[in-house]
N, C-alpha and C positions, 0 to 999 in steps of 0.2 A: 454543787461542789462546795458546800459549806456556806453559801450565801444566805443571808436572812433578809426578808422583804417585809415591809410594814403593810403592804397591800397586795392583793392578788394580781391586780393589773400590772404592777411593777415586776412581779415574778414572771408573768406571761411575756412581757416585753423582753426580759432576759432570756427566756426560753426560745423566743423567736430567732435569736442570733446564736444559740447554742446548738451545734450540729449533733450533740449527744441526745437532744430532746426530740422525741418522736412527735409526729403530727397528732397521734392518738393522745399523748400526754397533754399537749397544748389544748386540744378539744376538751379533755377532761377538766383542765383548769378553767377554761372559758365557761363551761357549763356550771361551774361552781359560783360564778359571778351572780347568777340569778338568786341563789340562796343567800347572798350577802346584800340583797336589796336592789340590784341592778335590773332595769327594765329595758325591753326592746319594743317601744311603742311604734305603731304604724307610721307615724309622721317622720320618723328618722330613717335615713337611708340604711340599706342592708349593712350589717356589721357594726353599726353604731349602737350605743347603749346610753342610758341615763340613770341617775339616782337622785332622789330628793333627800336632802339631809339638813341638818341644822347645826349651828355652832353657838357656843355661849358668848354673850356680849357682856363685858364687865362683870363676869361672874354670876349673873343671875338671869338675864333675859336671853332668849334664843332668837337667832336670825335664821330664817329658812333660805336655802339656796339649792341650786341644781348643779350637779356635776355631769358632764358629758364625757363619754369614752369613745374615742375614735376606733376604727378597725385596726389601727396599729397600737391600741391600748394606751393611748396618751390621755391623761385627765385634762379636761378643759373646763374652766369655771367662768370665764369671762365671755359674755354673749358675743362681743365683737370677734374674739378669737374663734369661737364656734362657727360663726357665719363665714369667716375667712376660710376655715378648713373645709366647710361645706362647698363653698365656691370653687376652691382649688381642686376638690375631689370630683368636680364635674356636675354638680347638682344644677338642674334647670331652674329658671326663674320661678316656675310653678312649684317645684319642690321646695325652694327657698321660702316662698310665700306660705306654703303649707306648714313648714317648720315654724316660721315666725308666728303664725296664727294659733298654733297648737302647743308651742313650747310653754314653759311655766309662766312666761310673761304674758302670753295671750295677746300679742301685739294687734292693734286695730288701726284702721285708717280713720281719719277724721276730716270732715269738711272744713275744719278750722286750721288744717295743716297744708303746707305745700305738697305738691305731687310727689309721691314716693316716701314721704315721712309717715311714721306710725307712732302711736303712743300706747302706754300701758298704765294701769292703775296699780300702784305698789303700796303695800302696807309696811311701814317702818316698824322695827322691832319695839319701839315705844308706843305703837298703836296709831301713829299719825299716818294718814293716807295722802298720797301725792301722785302726780303724773310724772312719768319718765318718757323719754323720746328716743326714737331710732331713726337715724338719717337714712337716705336711700343707699348710701355706701356701707351701712351697717355700724355706724358709730353711735354709741350709747351716750345719752345726755340725761343727767339727773336733775331735770328742771329747765325752765326757760332761760334763766340767767346764764348757765353754761353754754346754751345755744347761742345767745347773743355775743358772748365772749369769743366763740368760735369764728364768728363772721367779722 
């Protein structure tokens, strides 16, 4: 009814609450997400999608990141928020571990970390490579110093 949306997911969210929109129209819009680069990998629960994208940093360099789309068509970019949504939606510990190991971070366990902690090797947009960490509760730490400050 005259509304303009910058992204298909926002339009679908609006359609979900509009009684004038048919289920058929919503499915048609959802099917268009794949053509825009959204993926439905096996490691995500049913109804979830993801997209790899990049943004410009300081006008010249690009930073790669992943956006996750919930079954309610909410965009999530922060890994902590994604993990919280997965837990709230009833994912088992096995499903959560599969997600962590197969998401864009490719989290790994390390014998140098306490039980439940994981790490990932990340490449900074300037080319520097460093380790980031994930606590058992799903909190993201960009290095050891932030972990020490946390405790």
